[in-house]
DSSP file (Angstrom, degrees, kcal/mol; ACC not computed):
  #  RESIDUE AA STRUCTURE BP1 BP2  ACC     N-H-->O    O-->H-N    N-H-->O    O-->H-N    TCO  KAPPA ALPHA  PHI   PSI    X-CA   Y-CA   Z-CA
    1    1 A M              0   0    0      0, 0.0     2,-0.3     0, 0.0     0, 0.0   0.000 360.0 360.0 360.0 130.8  -41.0   90.1   55.6
    2    2 A Q        -     0   0    0      1,-0.1     2,-0.2     0, 0.0     0, 0.0  -0.555 360.0-124.2 -76.3 136.0  -37.4   90.9   54.7
    3    3 A R        -     0   0    0     -2,-0.3    -1,-0.1     1,-0.1    53,-0.0  -0.498  29.0-109.0 -79.4 149.9  -35.0   88.0   54.8
    4    4 A G    >   -     0   0    0     -2,-0.2     3,-1.6     1,-0.1    -1,-0.1  -0.084  34.1 -94.8 -72.7 176.5  -31.9   88.2   57.0
    5    5 A S  T 3  S+     0   0    0      1,-0.3    -1,-0.1     3,-0.0    -2,-0.0   0.562 111.6  83.9 -71.8  -6.7  -28.4   88.5   55.8
    6    6 A Q  T 3  S+     0   0    0      2,-0.0     2,-0.3     5,-0.0    -1,-0.3   0.705  76.5  88.5 -66.8 -16.8  -27.9   84.7   55.9
    7    7 A R    <   +     0   0    0     -3,-1.6     2,-0.3    46,-0.0    48,-0.1  -0.594  52.4 151.2 -82.2 139.5  -29.5   84.7   52.5
    8    8 A S        -     0   0    0     46,-0.4    46,-1.2    -2,-0.3     3,-0.2  -0.978  54.0-121.1-158.4 160.0  -27.3   85.0   49.5
    9    9 A N  S    S+     0   0    0     -2,-0.3     2,-0.4     1,-0.3    55,-0.2   0.725 109.7  26.7 -73.0 -18.9  -27.3   84.0   45.9
   10   10 A H        -     0   0    0     43,-0.1    -1,-0.3    54,-0.0    43,-0.2  -0.909  63.3-171.4-147.7 112.5  -24.0   82.2   46.6
   11   11 A S        +     0   0    0     41,-1.5     2,-1.0    -2,-0.4    42,-0.2   0.016  50.9 116.1 -99.7  29.8  -23.1   80.9   50.0
   12   12 A K        +     0   0    0      2,-0.1    -1,-0.2     5,-0.0    41,-0.1  -0.285  45.1 142.9 -88.7  49.5  -19.5   79.9   49.3
   13   13 A D  S    S-     0   0    0     -2,-1.0    -2,-0.1     1,-0.1     0, 0.0   0.081  74.2 -76.8 -75.4-166.3  -18.2   82.5   51.7
   14   14 A A  S    S+     0   0    0      2,-0.0    -1,-0.1     3,-0.0     3,-0.1   0.325  94.0 120.3 -77.5   8.4  -15.2   82.1   54.0
   15   15 A Q  S    S-     0   0    0     -4,-0.1     2,-0.0     1,-0.1    -4,-0.0  -0.395  75.2 -99.0 -72.1 149.0  -17.3   79.9   56.3
   16   16 A P        -     0   0    0      0, 0.0     2,-1.4     0, 0.0    -1,-0.1  -0.384  38.6-109.7 -64.3 148.8  -16.3   76.3   56.9
   17   17 A R        -     0   0    0     -3,-0.1     2,-0.3    33,-0.1    -5,-0.0  -0.656  41.0-165.7 -86.0  91.0  -18.1   73.8   54.8
   18   18 A A        -     0   0    0     -2,-1.4    33,-0.7    33,-0.0     2,-0.4  -0.559   9.8-142.0 -79.5 138.4  -20.3   72.0   57.4
   19   19 A E  E     +A   50   0A   0     -2,-0.3     2,-0.3    31,-0.2    31,-0.2  -0.866  30.8 159.6-101.3 133.1  -21.9   68.7   56.4
   20   20 A Q  E     -A   49   0A   0     29,-2.3    29,-2.9    -2,-0.4     2,-0.1  -0.903  44.7 -83.0-141.8 168.8  -25.5   68.1   57.7
   21   21 A S  E  >  -A   48   0A   0     -2,-0.3     4,-2.0    27,-0.2    27,-0.3  -0.377  42.3-113.8 -68.3 155.6  -28.4   65.9   56.9
   22   22 A I  H  > S+     0   0    0     25,-1.8     4,-2.2     1,-0.2     5,-0.2   0.906 118.6  53.0 -57.2 -42.0  -30.8   67.1   54.1
   23   23 A Q  H  > S+     0   0    0     24,-0.3     4,-2.1     1,-0.2    -1,-0.2   0.866 105.2  54.2 -65.6 -34.8  -33.5   67.6   56.7
   24   24 A A  H  > S+     0   0    0      2,-0.2     4,-2.2     1,-0.2    -1,-0.2   0.927 109.0  47.9 -65.7 -42.1  -31.3   69.7   58.9
   25   25 A W  H  X S+     0   0    0     -4,-2.0     4,-1.8     1,-0.2    -2,-0.2   0.916 110.8  51.6 -62.0 -42.0  -30.5   72.0   55.9
   26   26 A E  H  < S+     0   0    0     -4,-2.2    55,-1.4     1,-0.2    -1,-0.2   0.867 112.6  45.8 -63.2 -36.0  -34.2   72.3   55.1
   27   27 A A  H  < S+     0   0    0     -4,-2.1    -1,-0.2    53,-0.2    -2,-0.2   0.837 110.2  53.8 -73.5 -33.0  -35.0   73.2   58.8
   28   28 A Q  H  < S+     0   0    0     -4,-2.2    -2,-0.2     1,-0.3    -1,-0.2   0.826 116.2  38.2 -72.5 -30.9  -32.2   75.7   58.9
   29   29 A Y  S >< S-     0   0    0     -4,-1.8     3,-1.1    -5,-0.2    51,-0.4  -0.662  84.3-166.7-120.8  74.6  -33.4   77.6   55.8
   30   30 A P  T 3  S+     0   0    0      0, 0.0    52,-0.2     0, 0.0    51,-0.1  -0.328  70.3   2.6 -64.2 142.1  -37.2   77.6   56.1
   31   31 A E  T 3  S+     0   0    0     50,-1.9     2,-0.3     1,-0.2    51,-0.1   0.815 108.8 110.7  51.9  37.7  -39.1   78.6   53.0
   32   32 A A  S <  S-     0   0    0     -3,-1.1    48,-2.6    -6,-0.2     2,-0.4  -0.976  72.4-113.0-136.8 151.8  -36.0   79.0   50.9
   33   33 A W  E     -BC  55  79A   0     22,-3.0    22,-2.2    -2,-0.3     2,-0.4  -0.704  34.6-163.8 -82.0 135.8  -34.4   77.2   48.0
   34   34 A T  E     -BC  54  78A   0     44,-3.1    44,-2.4    -2,-0.4     2,-0.6  -0.986  11.6-155.1-128.9 124.9  -31.2   75.5   49.1
   35   35 A L  E     -BC  53  77A   0     18,-3.3    17,-2.9    -2,-0.4    18,-1.6  -0.890  23.4-175.1 -99.8 120.8  -28.5   74.2   46.7
   36   36 A L  E     -BC  51  76A   0     40,-2.9    40,-2.2    -2,-0.6     2,-0.6  -0.909  28.7-132.3-120.1 144.9  -26.5   71.4   48.4
   37   37 A E  E     -BC  50  75A   0     13,-3.0    13,-2.2    -2,-0.4     2,-0.4  -0.872  35.9-126.1 -87.2 121.4  -23.5   69.4   47.3
   38   38 A I  E     +B   49   0A   0     36,-2.4    11,-0.3    -2,-0.6    36,-0.2  -0.549  37.0 168.5 -75.4 125.7  -24.4   65.8   48.1
   39   39 A T  E     +     0   0A   0      9,-2.2     2,-0.3    -2,-0.4    10,-0.2   0.540  64.4  26.1-114.5 -13.6  -21.8   64.1   50.3
   40   40 A A  E     -B   48   0A   0      8,-1.3     7,-2.8     2,-0.0     8,-1.5  -0.991  60.0-173.6-152.3 144.3  -23.6   60.8   51.3
   41   41 A E  E     -B   46   0A   0     -2,-0.3     2,-0.4     5,-0.3     0, 0.0  -0.939  15.1-150.8-133.2 156.1  -26.4   58.7   49.8
   42   42 A D  E >  S-B   45   0A   0      3,-2.6     3,-1.7    -2,-0.3    -2,-0.0  -0.943  86.0 -25.1-128.7 110.3  -28.4   55.7   50.9
   43   43 A E  T 3  S-     0   0    0     -2,-0.4    -1,-0.1     1,-0.3     0, 0.0   0.881 129.3 -46.9  52.8  43.8  -29.5   53.4   48.1
   44   44 A G  T 3  S+     0   0    0      1,-0.2    -1,-0.3     0, 0.0     0, 0.0   0.323 114.4 116.6  85.0  -7.0  -29.3   56.4   45.7
   45   45 A E  E <  S- B   0  42A   0     -3,-1.7    -3,-2.6     1,-0.0    -1,-0.2  -0.835  71.1-116.6 -96.6 128.3  -31.2   58.8   47.9
   46   46 A P  E     + B   0  41A   0      0, 0.0    -5,-0.3     0, 0.0     3,-0.1  -0.376  40.5 165.5 -60.3 134.4  -29.2   61.9   49.1
   47   47 A T  E     +     0   0A   0     -7,-2.8   -25,-1.8     1,-0.4     2,-0.3   0.645  59.7  24.6-119.5 -31.3  -28.9   61.8   52.9
   48   48 A R  E     +AB  21  40A   0     -8,-1.5    -9,-2.2   -27,-0.3    -8,-1.3  -0.958  64.0 165.6-137.8 154.5  -26.2   64.4   53.7
   49   49 A G  E     -AB  20  38A   0    -29,-2.9   -29,-2.3    -2,-0.3     2,-0.4  -0.977  31.9-117.7-160.0 172.5  -24.8   67.5   52.0
   50   50 A V  E     -AB  19  37A   0    -13,-2.2   -13,-3.0    -2,-0.3     2,-0.2  -0.950  41.8-107.6-117.7 136.9  -22.8   70.7   52.2
   51   51 A L  E     + B   0  36A   0    -33,-0.7   -15,-0.2    -2,-0.4     3,-0.1  -0.439  40.7 165.2 -68.3 130.2  -24.4   74.1   51.6
   52   52 A I  E     -     0   0A   0    -17,-2.9   -41,-1.5     1,-0.4     2,-0.3   0.738  63.7 -20.4-107.1 -48.6  -23.5   75.8   48.3
   53   53 A A  E     - B   0  35A   0    -18,-1.6   -18,-3.3   -43,-0.2    -1,-0.4  -0.994  48.4-152.7-160.8 157.9  -26.2   78.5   48.0
   54   54 A T  E     + B   0  34A   0    -46,-1.2   -46,-0.4    -2,-0.3     2,-0.3  -0.963  20.5 164.0-133.1 152.2  -29.6   79.7   49.2
   55   55 A A  E     - B   0  33A   0    -22,-2.2   -22,-3.0    -2,-0.3   -46,-0.1  -0.984  43.6-130.5-161.7 155.9  -32.2   81.9   47.5
   56   56 A D  S    S+     0   0    0     -2,-0.3    -1,-0.1   -24,-0.2   -22,-0.1   0.781 104.8  41.7 -76.3 -30.1  -35.8   82.9   47.7
   57   57 A D  S >  S-     0   0    0      1,-0.1     3,-2.0   -24,-0.1     4,-0.4  -0.978  77.9-141.6-121.3 125.6  -36.2   82.2   44.0
   58   58 A P  G >  S+     0   0    0      0, 0.0     3,-1.1     0, 0.0     4,-0.2   0.761 100.1  66.5 -60.4 -24.1  -34.6   79.1   42.4
   59   59 A N  G >  S+     0   0    0      1,-0.2     3,-1.0     2,-0.2     4,-0.4   0.772  88.7  68.6 -66.3 -23.5  -33.6   81.1   39.3
   60   60 A E  G <  S+     0   0    0     -3,-2.0    -1,-0.2     1,-0.2     4,-0.2   0.763 106.1  38.3 -65.1 -25.7  -31.2   83.1   41.5
   61   61 A I  G <> S+     0   0    0     -3,-1.1     4,-2.7    -4,-0.4    -1,-0.2   0.287  84.7 104.0-110.4   9.7  -28.9   80.1   41.9
   62   62 A Q  H <> S+     0   0    0     -3,-1.0     4,-2.6     1,-0.2     5,-0.2   0.895  80.7  50.4 -57.8 -43.3  -29.3   78.7   38.4
   63   63 A T  H  > S+     0   0    0     -4,-0.4     4,-2.2     2,-0.2    -1,-0.2   0.903 111.6  47.9 -65.0 -41.0  -25.8   79.9   37.4
   64   64 A V  H  > S+     0   0    0      2,-0.2     4,-2.5    -4,-0.2     5,-0.2   0.944 112.2  49.6 -63.9 -47.6  -24.1   78.4   40.4
   65   65 A W  H  X S+     0   0    0     -4,-2.7     4,-2.5     1,-0.2    -2,-0.2   0.916 111.6  48.2 -59.2 -44.9  -25.9   75.1   39.9
   66   66 A K  H  X S+     0   0    0     -4,-2.6     4,-2.4     2,-0.2    -1,-0.2   0.899 110.7  52.0 -63.0 -41.1  -24.9   74.9   36.2
   67   67 A S  H  X S+     0   0    0     -4,-2.2     4,-1.2     2,-0.2    -2,-0.2   0.943 112.6  43.9 -60.1 -50.3  -21.3   75.7   37.1
   68   68 A D  H  <>S+     0   0    0     -4,-2.5     5,-2.7     1,-0.2     3,-0.2   0.888 112.5  52.8 -64.1 -39.4  -21.1   73.0   39.7
   69   69 A R  H ><5S+     0   0    0     -4,-2.5     3,-1.4    -5,-0.2    -1,-0.2   0.896 106.3  53.0 -63.4 -40.2  -22.9   70.5   37.4
   70   70 A N  H 3<5S+     0   0    0     -4,-2.4    -1,-0.2     1,-0.3    -2,-0.2   0.771 107.2  53.1 -66.1 -25.4  -20.4   71.2   34.6
   71   71 A R  T 3<5S-     0   0    0     -4,-1.2    -1,-0.3    -3,-0.2    -2,-0.2   0.427 122.4-108.4 -87.8  -0.1  -17.6   70.5   37.1
   72   72 A G  T < 5 +     0   0    0     -3,-1.4     2,-0.4     1,-0.3    -3,-0.2   0.651  64.5 154.5  85.7  15.3  -19.2   67.1   37.9
   73   73 A V      < -     0   0    0     -5,-2.7     2,-0.6    -6,-0.1    -1,-0.3  -0.645  44.6-129.3 -79.5 128.8  -20.3   68.1   41.4
   74   74 A L        +     0   0    0     -2,-0.4   -36,-2.4   -36,-0.2     2,-0.3  -0.699  41.3 174.7 -79.3 118.8  -23.4   66.0   42.6
   75   75 A T  E     -C   37   0A   0     -2,-0.6     2,-0.3   -38,-0.3   -38,-0.2  -0.774  24.7-156.1-125.7 167.1  -25.9   68.6   43.8
   76   76 A M  E     -C   36   0A   0    -40,-2.2   -40,-2.9    -2,-0.3     2,-0.5  -0.987   7.3-152.3-144.4 133.6  -29.5   68.8   45.0
   77   77 A L  E     +C   35   0A   0     -2,-0.3     2,-0.3   -42,-0.2   -42,-0.2  -0.933  29.4 166.7-104.8 124.0  -31.9   71.7   45.0
   78   78 A T  E     -C   34   0A   0    -44,-2.4   -44,-3.1    -2,-0.5     2,-0.5  -0.898  32.1-125.7-136.1 162.7  -34.4   71.5   47.8
   79   79 A Y  E     -C   33   0A   0     -2,-0.3   -46,-0.2   -46,-0.2     3,-0.1  -0.946  30.5-120.7-114.6 131.5  -37.0   73.7   49.5
   80   80 A G        -     0   0    0    -48,-2.6   -53,-0.2    -2,-0.5   -54,-0.1  -0.078  38.0 -80.0 -67.9 166.7  -36.9   74.4   53.3
   81   81 A C        -     0   0    0    -55,-1.4   -50,-1.9   -58,-0.2     2,-0.2  -0.148  51.6 -96.9 -60.3 156.6  -39.7   73.6   55.7
   82   82 A R        -     0   0    0    -52,-0.2    -1,-0.1     1,-0.1     4,-0.0  -0.553  22.4-139.3 -75.4 142.5  -42.6   76.0   56.1
   83   83 A R  S    S+     0   0    0     -2,-0.2    -1,-0.1     1,-0.1    -2,-0.1   0.896  87.9  30.1 -69.6 -39.9  -42.4   78.5   59.0
   84   84 A E  S    S-     0   0    0     -3,-0.0    -1,-0.1     1,-0.0     2,-0.0  -0.919  93.2-102.9-122.7 145.3  -46.0   78.1   60.0
   85   85 A P        -     0   0    0      0, 0.0     3,-0.0     0, 0.0    -2,-0.0  -0.366  34.8-144.2 -63.6 144.5  -48.3   75.1   59.6
   86   86 A H        -     0   0    0      1,-0.1    -4,-0.0    -2,-0.0     0, 0.0  -0.769  30.9 -83.3-106.8 156.7  -50.8   75.2   56.8
   87   87 A P        -     0   0    0      0, 0.0     2,-0.1     0, 0.0    -1,-0.1  -0.178  42.8-118.1 -62.6 148.2  -54.3   73.9   56.9
   88   88 A E        -     0   0    0     -3,-0.0     2,-0.5    17,-0.0    17,-0.1  -0.460  20.4-125.4 -78.0 157.4  -55.0   70.3   56.2
   89   89 A V  E     -D  104   0B   0     15,-0.7    15,-2.4    -2,-0.1     2,-0.5  -0.927  23.1-159.6-103.0 126.7  -57.1   69.2   53.3
   90   90 A V  E     -D  103   0B   0     -2,-0.5     2,-0.5    13,-0.2    13,-0.2  -0.920   5.3-168.4-110.6 130.7  -60.0   67.0   54.3
   91   91 A V  E     -D  102   0B   0     11,-2.5    11,-2.7    -2,-0.5     2,-0.5  -0.976   9.4-152.0-119.3 121.9  -61.7   64.8   51.7
   92   92 A N        +     0   0    0     -2,-0.5     9,-0.2     9,-0.2     3,-0.2  -0.831  17.0 174.8 -92.2 126.5  -64.9   63.0   52.4
   93   93 A A    >>> +     0   0    0     -2,-0.5     3,-1.3     7,-0.5     5,-0.7  -0.092  35.4 125.2-122.1  33.7  -65.3   59.8   50.5
   94   94 A T  G >45 +     0   0    0      6,-0.4     3,-1.1     1,-0.3    -1,-0.1   0.813  68.0  66.2 -64.7 -28.8  -68.6   58.5   51.9
   95   95 A S  G 345S+     0   0    0      1,-0.3    -1,-0.3    -3,-0.2    -2,-0.1   0.780  96.4  56.6 -64.0 -24.9  -70.1   58.3   48.5
   96   96 A L  G <45S-     0   0    0     -3,-1.3    -1,-0.3     3,-0.2    -2,-0.2   0.687 101.2-137.9 -77.1 -18.2  -67.5   55.6   47.7
   97   97 A G  T <<5S+     0   0    0     -3,-1.1    -3,-0.1    -4,-0.5     3,-0.1   0.609  82.6  86.9  74.1  10.0  -68.7   53.5   50.6
   98   98 A V  S   <S+     0   0    0     -5,-0.7     2,-0.4     1,-0.3    -4,-0.1   0.837  88.1  23.7-106.8 -55.5  -65.1   52.7   51.5
   99   99 A F        -     0   0    0     -6,-0.6    -1,-0.3     1,-0.1    -6,-0.3  -0.911  54.6-149.3-119.7 143.7  -63.8   55.4   53.8
  100  100 A A  S    S-     0   0    0     -2,-0.4    -7,-0.5     1,-0.3    -6,-0.4   0.917  82.8 -21.7 -72.5 -44.0  -65.6   57.9   56.0
  101  101 A S        -     0   0    0     -9,-0.2     2,-0.4    -8,-0.2    -1,-0.3  -0.975  54.7-149.8-162.0 153.3  -62.9   60.5   55.5
  102  102 A L  E     -D   91   0B   0    -11,-2.7   -11,-2.5    -2,-0.3     2,-0.4  -0.947  12.2-151.7-121.9 147.3  -59.3   60.9   54.5
  103  103 A H  E     -DE  90 110B   0      7,-2.9     7,-2.9    -2,-0.4     2,-0.7  -0.969  13.2-134.6-120.0 135.3  -56.9   63.6   55.7
  104  104 A L  E     +DE  89 109B   0    -15,-2.4   -15,-0.7    -2,-0.4     2,-0.4  -0.812  35.0 166.7 -89.3 114.1  -54.0   64.9   53.6
  105  105 A Q  E >   - E   0 108B   0      3,-3.2     3,-1.7    -2,-0.7    -2,-0.1  -0.992  66.6 -11.7-131.8 124.3  -50.9   65.1   56.0
  106  106 A G  T 3  S-     0   0    0     -2,-0.4    -1,-0.1     1,-0.3     3,-0.1   0.833 128.7 -53.8  59.3  32.6  -47.4   65.5   54.7
  107  107 A G  T 3  S+     0   0    0      1,-0.2     2,-0.3     0, 0.0    -1,-0.3   0.530 121.1  97.9  82.3   4.6  -48.4   64.9   51.2
  108  108 A Q  E <  S-E  105   0B   0     -3,-1.7    -3,-3.2    -5,-0.0     2,-0.5  -0.951  73.0-121.7-127.6 145.8  -50.1   61.5   52.0
  109  109 A F  E     +E  104   0B   0     -2,-0.3     2,-0.3    -5,-0.2    -5,-0.2  -0.743  36.4 177.3 -85.6 131.2  -53.7   60.6   52.6
  110  110 A V  E      E  103   0B   0     -7,-2.9    -7,-2.9    -2,-0.5    -2,-0.0  -0.938 360.0 360.0-131.2 154.7  -54.3   59.0   56.1
  111  111 A L              0   0    0     -2,-0.3   -10,-0.1    -9,-0.2    -7,-0.1   0.449 360.0 360.0 -81.5 360.0  -57.4   57.8   57.8
């Protein structure tokens, strides 16, 4: 599937620099690498940012990231949400005698 024109190796176009939560950027650019300038943190964790660049391959924005890093800009490279749900992984642990089954959801095992 061809990506739309919203994709670019460098998104510092004439658009205003909107600030959003990290999760909002990830949802806005599904299945894409997003380079953000961090504008707010909570106990050292990035919470808000401004879009710098997007790409299908993180190597495409390496030059931009290095340039901003050399200028002392605090950045974050993140990957957007998946467009479609992917299958869960089910692990049966009955042989351990502890759990009947565990399900992997969102990167965590839950009962």
